[in-house]
C-alpha positions as CSV (number, residue, x, y, z in Angstrom):
1,M,96.1,-145.9,-31.8
2,R,99.3,-143.8,-32.4
3,I,100.9,-146.4,-34.4
4,L,97.8,-146.7,-36.8
5,L,97.7,-142.9,-37.1
6,E,101.4,-142.9,-38.1
7,K,101.0,-145.6,-40.6
8,Y,98.0,-143.9,-42.4
9,F,99.9,-140.6,-42.1
10,S,103.1,-142.1,-44.0
11,R,100.8,-143.7,-46.7
12,G,99.0,-140.3,-47.2
13,Q,95.6,-142.3,-46.7
14,I,92.4,-140.5,-45.9
15,I,90.9,-142.1,-42.6
16,E,87.6,-142.4,-41.0
17,L,87.6,-142.3,-37.2
18,I,85.3,-142.2,-34.3
19,Y,86.3,-139.4,-31.9
20,L,85.3,-138.5,-28.5
21,S,85.3,-134.6,-27.9
22,K,86.4,-132.7,-24.8
23,S,82.6,-132.2,-24.1
24,S,82.1,-136.2,-24.3
25,E,80.3,-136.1,-27.6
26,I,81.0,-138.9,-30.1
27,S,81.4,-138.1,-33.8
28,K,82.5,-139.9,-37.0
29,R,85.0,-138.0,-39.0
30,R,86.8,-138.3,-42.2
31,V,90.4,-136.8,-42.3
32,K,93.7,-136.6,-43.7
33,V,96.6,-136.4,-41.1
34,I,98.8,-133.7,-41.7
35,K,101.2,-133.7,-38.8
36,I,101.5,-136.1,-35.5
37,Q,103.2,-134.1,-32.5
38,G,103.3,-135.2,-29.0
39,E,99.8,-136.4,-27.8
40,S,97.8,-134.9,-30.6
41,F,97.7,-134.5,-34.4
42,Q,96.7,-132.2,-36.9
43,A,94.5,-133.2,-39.8
44,Y,92.2,-131.8,-42.4
45,C,88.7,-132.5,-41.5
46,F,86.4,-133.2,-44.3
47,K,83.3,-132.8,-42.1
48,R,84.3,-129.3,-41.1
49,N,86.4,-128.3,-44.2
50,S,89.1,-127.1,-42.2
51,K,92.4,-128.0,-40.4
52,R,91.6,-129.4,-36.9
53,T,93.7,-130.5,-34.0
54,F,92.7,-134.0,-32.4
55,L,93.9,-135.6,-29.1
56,I,95.3,-139.1,-30.0
57,D,93.7,-140.5,-26.8
58,N,90.3,-139.4,-27.8
59,V,90.3,-141.4,-31.1
60,L,88.1,-144.7,-30.2
61,A,88.6,-146.2,-33.8
62,C,90.3,-145.6,-37.0
63,V,90.2,-147.2,-40.5
64,P,91.3,-146.2,-43.8
65,F,88.5,-144.6,-46.0
66,I,87.8,-146.9,-49.0
67,R,85.4,-145.7,-51.7
68,K,82.5,-148.1,-52.4
69,E,82.6,-150.3,-55.3
70,S,79.4,-148.8,-56.6
71,M,81.1,-145.4,-57.0
72,V,83.9,-147.1,-59.0
73,I,81.3,-148.9,-61.3
74,W,79.5,-145.6,-61.8
75,W,82.7,-143.9,-62.9
76,I,83.4,-146.5,-65.3
77,I,80.0,-146.4,-66.8
78,L,80.1,-142.5,-67.2
79,T,83.7,-142.6,-68.7
80,K,82.8,-144.9,-71.5
């Protein structure tokens, strides 16, 4: 998982991740990685609207955030 996080961090991509908290709760987060250090990373969490620290081992899945085509189509229509 660390390799994926480093890849998205180097590209400046916003990512969606599935995260297991210390209290064993699973959540879906949209984040932008700020710094990777040791066994954790800091990221801006769009769900909490703040900078958070996450454990790399607790990331269950991670994919780049891609805006849906419908949003792009609406933007094109509105800007014409």
